N, C-alpha and C positions, 0 to 999 in steps of 0.2 A: 504494500500500500504506500509506503514511504517512497519507494522508487518511482511508482506511478505519479505520485504527487510532485516530486522533484522534476520529473520529466515534463509534466504539464506546465510547470512554472518556467522551465527552460525554453520550451517551445513558444510560450506566450511572449517571453522577452525577445526571442529571435524574430517573431512576427512583428513586434513593435519596431524592430530595427529594419524591417523591410524584407525579411526572409519569407519565401513562399513555400512553406512546408518544412517538415523536419522528419527525417527517417533515421532510425538507429539500426545499423547493419553489423552483424557479427560474422566472422569467417574463421574456419579452421586453418591452422598453419598449412595443412595439406592442400588447401584451396588457393594458396598464394600463386598467382599466375597472371599472365597478360590478359586473360579472358575477363577478369574482374575489372582491370583498368579500362579495357575497351568498352565494357558495359557501362561503367560509371561515366565515361566521356560521352557516350550516346545519350544517357539519361540527362546529363547536365545540359546538353544542347537542346533537348526537348523541354526541360523544366529548369531554366536558369534561375538561380536564387534559392533553390531548395537546398536545405542543409542536410548533408549526409554524414552521419557520425559513425566511424568504423571502429570495431573492437575485435581483437584476436581472442578466440574462445574455443574450448573443447566442444566436440559434437554433443556430448551429453548435457553440458551446460547450456548450449544453444536450445536444445529441445525443451529444457525446463523454462528458460527465460522467454521463449516464444509463447508459451502457454500463460505465463504471468503478465505478459505485455511489456516486459523490460526491454525487449528488442523487437523490431518489426520484421526483419528479414535475416535469414541465416544461410550461409554457404557451407554445407557440411558433407561429410562422407556418406554416400548412399550405401546402406548395407542392411541386410535383413534384421540385424540387431538394433537398428535405429528406426523404430516405427512407433507412431502414436496416432490414434484416431482423431485427435484434436489438431494435428499438424499435417499439412499437405506438403509433399515434396515433388519437385519436377527436375529431372536430370538436365544438367546444363552442358557438361563436357566429360569425356573419359580420357584417361591417359595411362600409359604403361608405368609400372613401378620399376624403378631402377635402383642401383646401389650407389650410395654416396661414398666417395673415396677421395683421398688427397689428390690434388691436381697433378702430381707427378706420376700417378698410376696410368697405365696404358690400357688395359682391358681386364675384365673379370669374367671367369668361366664358372660353371656350376661346381666344378671340382674346387675352384678357389673358395667358393662360398662354404664348402664343406670343411675347409681348413681354417677359415678366418674367424676372428673374434668380432662381436657386434655390440653396439651401443643402441638400445631401443628406448622408446618412451614407456614410462611406468603405466601398467595396465589400467590403473585407476583413472588416468587422464587420457589414455590413448586406447580405450577399450575396443572400439569398433575397428580401428586400424590394426591392432594386434590380432583381433579375431580374423580379419581379412588375410593377414599374413599367415596365420596358423593354417588357414584353408589352402593358401597358395603353396605352402611348404609340403603338403601331403603328396602331390603328384610326383615331384622329383625325389621325395624322401629326404628332404632337408631337415636337419636338426641343428640350427645355428647355435653356436656357443655365445651366450649373452654374458658379457663381463661387467657391463654397467647398464643401469636404467636411470633415466632422468625425467623430470616433470616437464621441463621447458625445452622447446626445439633448439633454441640457441645454445643451450648447454650440451645437447646431443651433438650438434655440429662442432662445438668447441672440442669435445672429446675425440671426435673423428679427426679433426685437424691436428690434434696432439698425438695421433697415432695409436690411440687406445683401442680402436676397433672401427668397423664400418657400420653403416646404417642403411635402411631402406626408405625411399621417398619417391613421390610421383615425379616423373620426368618433366611434367609441365611446370614445375617449380624451379627448374634449373637456373633461371635468371636471378632468382632471389637468394642463391647460395652465397656464403662468404667466398671471397676471392681465392682462398686456399683450397677450396673444394670443388668437385664436379660430380655430376651424376652419369653413370654409365649403364646402358642396357645390358642384360645378360643373355647371350646367345642361347637359343632353344627354350629358355624359361622367360615368359613374358606375361606375368600377372597384370590385371587391369584394375584401375580404381576409377570410380565415377563420383563426380561432385554434383550435388543437387542444390537447388535453391528451395528454401523451406519457409513457410509462413503459417500463422495461426488461422484456423477456419473461422474463429470468432471475430477477429479484427482484420478486416480485409477492405481497406478504403481504396478509393479510386486512385490515389497517388501511389499506393503500394502496388496496385495492378500495373500502373504505368512503369514503375521501377522494374518489375519482373519482366515486362515486355522488352525492356532494353537488353535483357540477357537471353531471353528465350526465342525471340523472333529471328 
């Protein structure tokens, strides 16, 4: 209730300053890509003056906050474990999952993955992505050796840059990696990840529909 009250006050102040609308958008670190930037540019051209507030958030947190009204739109990992009758999801893009390695690395094979150490996100915060990876490991019989787990993606990347281990991440996010790292596809093994745009069935204003159209058309 307090979050909704504060949000109403903030939106009113922005309207007084001439803003034409206010949308709170959350996105998973897995959804970091040029697709979001392109959609935001398209929306800004159609609705200049609308304030778009962006927050990085886990998929589970987005699902909760969409239902409470603390956020309006979420870009999250589409997975069977992420479903709620009060939240609608529409796929926006799919991408291959690759392996994040130091920039000096040349290529990575399945056999390399069997011998490598890995740094992954803590299941509590990366639940759906870890579930997706668990499913992807079954076909090739992978059992990655996990030496570290971290809550935040930047800590994961830092540990990879330090040589502690490798990690898995969507190839569409390659441009957002630190300069010391890169993402490589793995020959033969090509698991996919889909990002969906999500919104509450209860609160679906005209401006929110216009925002979604900037990404789904």
